[in-house]
Each structure stands twice: as structure tokens, then as C-alpha cells.
TORDOZA-202578 format. One line per 3 residues: number of its first residue (from 0); their letters; for each residue x, y, z of C-alpha. Coordinates in steps of 0.5 Angstrom, whole numbers, plus 500, padded with zeros to 3 digits. Example, Ala and Ser with C-alpha at 12.3 -4.5 7.8 and 13.67 -1.06 7.14 Angstrom:
# TORDOZA-202578
0) AS) 525,491,516; 527,498,514 $
***
This chain:
# TORDOZA-202578
0) MSR) 161,106,868; 157,103,873; 161,101,881 $
3) FNK) 160,094,880; 164,094,874; 171,100,877 $
6) ERL) 171,095,882; 171,088,878; 176,092,873 $
9) AKM) 180,093,878; 182,086,880; 185,086,872 $
12) NPT) 190,091,874; 194,088,882; 199,092,881 $
15) GIP) 194,099,882; 198,103,878; 193,107,872 $
18) WEE) 193,103,866; 195,110,863; 203,111,868 $
21) MTD) 204,104,867; 211,104,862; 211,099,857 $
24) EQK) 214,094,861; 209,095,866; 203,093,861 $
27) SAL) 207,088,858; 208,084,864; 200,085,866 $
30) RDE) 198,083,859; 202,077,859; 198,075,866 $
33) WDK) 191,077,862; 194,072,856; 194,066,861 $
36) VAG) 187,066,863; 185,069,856; 189,062,853 $
39) DPA) 186,058,858; 182,053,853; 177,054,860 $
42) QLY) 175,060,860; 174,060,852; 169,055,853 $
45) CTC) 161,058,850; 157,056,857; 151,058,853 $
48) PRT) 145,053,855; 142,055,846; 146,050,842 $
51) GCR) 140,051,837; 142,058,836; 146,061,829 $
54) NNH) 151,064,833; 153,059,839; 160,060,839 $
57) NCQ) 161,066,835; 162,071,841; 163,076,836 $
60) FCA) 156,076,833; 152,073,840; 155,079,844 $
63) ALH) 153,084,838; 146,082,837; 146,082,845 $
66) RYY) 148,088,846; 144,092,839; 137,089,844 $
69) DGF) 141,092,850; 143,085,853; 148,081,855 $
72) PDC) 150,074,852; 147,068,857; 155,067,859 $
75) LRP) 155,074,862; 147,074,866; 150,071,872 $
78) LDE) 154,077,873; 147,081,872; 145,076,877 $
81) EMQ) 150,078,881; 148,085,881; 141,085,881 $
84) TGV) 141,080,888; 136,082,892; 132,086,887 $
87) PQE) 125,085,886; 124,083,880; 119,088,878 $
90) YRY) 124,093,879; 130,090,875; 133,092,869 $
93) NMH) 130,087,863; 135,086,859; 130,080,855 $
96) YKI) 125,086,853; 127,089,847; 129,083,844 $
99) QAD) 122,079,846; 118,085,844; 122,086,837 $
102) GND) 117,084,832; 113,080,836; 106,082,839 $
105) KDL) 107,087,845; 101,083,849; 105,076,849 $
108) VDP) 112,081,853; 111,082,860; 117,087,862 $
111) HDP) 116,085,869; 117,077,867; 122,075,862 $
114) DGS) 120,068,863; 114,068,863; 114,071,857 $
117) RAR) 120,067,854; 115,062,856; 109,065,851 $
120) LVN) 113,067,845; 116,060,845; 108,058,845 $
123) SAQ) 106,063,840; 113,061,835; 111,054,834 $
126) KMD) 105,058,829; 110,060,825; 117,060,822 $
129) INV) 123,062,826; 127,062,821; 124,068,820 $
132) VFD) 127,071,827; 133,067,826; 134,072,819 $
135) KWA) 133,078,822; 137,076,828; 143,074,822 $
138) AVV) 140,083,818; 143,085,825; 150,081,826 $
141) RNP) 152,082,818; 152,090,820; 159,092,820 $
144) KNR) 157,097,825; 154,093,830; 159,087,830 $
147) ACT) 165,094,831; 168,094,838; 167,100,842 $
150) CPQ) 172,099,847; 175,105,849; 181,101,850 $
153) ADC) 184,102,843; 191,098,846; 188,093,849 $
156) RYH) 191,086,845; 184,084,845; 180,089,842 $
159) GNC) 176,087,837; 177,079,839; 170,079,842 $
162) VKC) 173,070,844; 178,072,848; 175,079,851 $
165) IAL) 170,076,854; 173,070,857; 178,075,860 $
168) HRA) 173,079,863; 168,074,866; 174,070,868 $
171) YGS) 175,076,873; 167,077,874; 167,084,870 $
174) FPR) 163,085,864; 167,087,857; 167,095,858 $
177) CMD) 163,095,850; 157,094,856; 158,099,860 $
180) YIT) 152,102,858; 149,096,860; 151,096,866 $
183) DKI) 150,103,867; 142,102,867; 141,096,872 $
186) EEA) 145,100,876; 141,106,877; 135,101,877 $
189) CDL) 138,097,883; 141,105,885; 132,107,886 $
192) YWA) 129,100,888; 134,102,894; 133,108,895 $
195) EHP) 126,108,895; 127,101,900; 133,102,905 $
198) EAK) 129,098,909; 130,092,905; 138,092,905 $
***
């Protein structure tokens, strides 16, 4: 687990008592606090600007698709930006690369230029049926294996409930545990940059 996420997750448990060492009463009290957050309609609101996406407002499918391509849903990308603050684009972990490159002309995709790559792909897509891409993504999210909850906290009451899980983590500025391996990749890329450029800190 990345240092960033470990620090943020600690804020979700202000008692300072490790979950494994809590009594049932303590766990219940903490869950009640989380329910207040995860039950707030303002926290459950989908903030993704891609309203034309078939998975818009469907957290389980959205998270499954982005995780399949080693990336985050748009609602979590501000945290990605926070993790990589100060790191130039060409040194960052590019979470867009796999989904942009999959099935597309590789010449259109620059791993160091996600925004430019998106513009080139969108321009190229004018000449193709975008439904072909949507159908491929639909096949990814229809696969139960891709939708399965991989969080190690199996006793969490939000286990498998992507809507409330993402809402809760987003409220605390942390990533869901199913995305630990992605935050590890981001932190690894950042650590490499800072190790090579200590003067930039």
C-alpha cells in the first residue's frame, strides 16, 4: 500500500486502534460514523463529466473498467493529481495509456501526453463507429471477474458496494483498497523522479 493511501486511510479511523484489535462495539461505532458519510446524497453524487459514457452513474461498472486498464475513475483523479504534485508529466505514471492504446493506432498515443493523445484519438474516432469501443468496454464490465471486489477488508459493510465505498473514500481523500496496486505504481514513479531530481523538491 502506498504511503499516501496509508496516511489517508488512517484518517478514517480516528480511534488509533487497529481494526483487527477493535471490539465489536468499537467497530460498530466506527461503521455508524462511516454510514453518515456514505449515506449522504451529496457524497453519492457522480462527479464524472463524461455524461455520454454508458457507465456514468454506475460506480461498479466504471470502477471495474478503469481498474481493468490500471486507471482511476474521473472522480478519483484529483487525488492522483495530488499524489503527483510537482512531478513533470513525462515522469508521471500515465493511467490513461492502456485504455487509450487498446485497439487504437499506437501512433496516436503518446504515453507522456495523455491530453494530446485523447484529442488525437477523438479526432480519429470521427471516422469510426464509437459503439465498437463502447461494446468492447461493455464486455469488460460484464465479466464477473472484472467486477469482483478485491478489497481485503471482507468484513466491511460496503464490501462489493462500489457506490458507497468510493463515496466514503473520496470523502476522506483516499483510494479504495482495490486500487492499492495503482497507487503503488504512482508512488514508485514519483519516488524515482524525486530520487533523480532532489533539487526539484
